[in-house]
N, C-alpha and C positions, 0 to 999 in steps of 0.2 A: 470839270476835272475827272479823269478816269484812272482806274487802277486794275491790274490783272489778277490780283489775289484778294479780292474783296467779296463779301457776300452779295454785293450789288453788281458784280462784274457781268452777270447775264444780261444786264441792261444794254450791253454792246449790241445784242441781237435786235433790240427794239430801236436803238439809234440807227443801226444799219437799215432797218426797215423804213424809217423816216427818210433817210438819205435816198433810198431807191424810189420811194413813192413820190418824193417832192423835188428831185433834182432837176426835172424839166421845168420847174417853176422858179428856178434860180435860188433854191433853198439849199444850204449846205450845213451839214453837221461837221463840227471840228472837235476833235478830242485833244485834251491837254493832259498828258500823263503826269502824275504827281506822286511822289513817295513820302509825303509829309504825314500821312495818316496811317499809323501802325505799320509803316514800311511795307505797304501792300502793293507797291510798284517798284520792286528792286532791280528789274532787268535793265539791260542797255536799250538804247533806242531801237537797235536792230532786233533784239529779242522781243521787245514790246510789239513792234510791227508784225513780226512773224507770228506771234501768239494771236494777235487780233485777226490776221488774215486766215490762219489755219483753223482757229476755233470758231470765229464768228463771221468769216468772209467779209471783213470790214473793208470798205472801199473809200470811206471818207478820210480826209486828211487828219493825221496825228502830228502834233507839234513835237518839238524836243521836250524832254522831261523838264519840268519847271516847278518853281515854288509858288504856291497860291496865297500864302499867309506869311507874316513876319517881315523882317528886314530884307530878306532876299526875294520878296514877292515880285514876280515878273510884271512888267509894265502892263500887259493885257489885264492882269488881275488887279493891278492898282486902279485901272480904269473901271473895270466891272464892279469892284467893291467900293469905289470912291463915293464920297458924299454927293457929288454932282449927279449921280444916277438915281437918287431917291431910294435906293435899296442897299445902302452901305452896310459894311460889316464883314468880318472874316468868313471864310468858307468853313462850313461845319464838318464836312466829310466828303468822301469820294462820291462822284456822280451828281454833284450839285450842277444845275443847268441854268443857262441864261438864254433868253430870246432877244436877239439883236435885230433892229429894224434895218432896212436897206440903207437908210441914211446914217447908220452907225449908232443910233440911240439905243440904250438898254431899255427894253420894253418890260421884261418880267424876269423874275428869278424864282427858281423852283428848287425845293429841298431834295436831298438825295433820294428819298423814298418815292418821289414822283416818277412813275414809269414813263417811258417815251410815248406810249399810246394813251396816256391819261386824257380823259375827255376835255378837261379844261385846257391842258397844254395844246392839244390838237386844235381846239377852237381858237386859242390865242394865235397859233401859227397861221391858221386859215385867215384870220382877220388881218394879219400883218402882211400877207402876200399881195 
């Protein structure tokens, strides 16, 4: 989940770097804007997309703004945080990350402070490709 007015927003740059470095290996970053954490993603979908393009040159897909926790939790996040993944539980903050295998299995979950170029994350990605 991503947000435009968060202290972690500069992670967009690292996510875009991952997208550019790995797109030829059929790896895709997908951003899911969410306004549930301190209202740090208040913009419209068009405003969010424009901000991401102009500030971080984001080329990876962004979903519609959605909810990641609670009764309005989007189906994607019901799946990602469900008991069947082995890493169940609510999203803690903006920029929590998931690594999904090509067959759709959830491989790993990373806390918001994990930067996109984290050595462990990069190793996990390499092993999954």
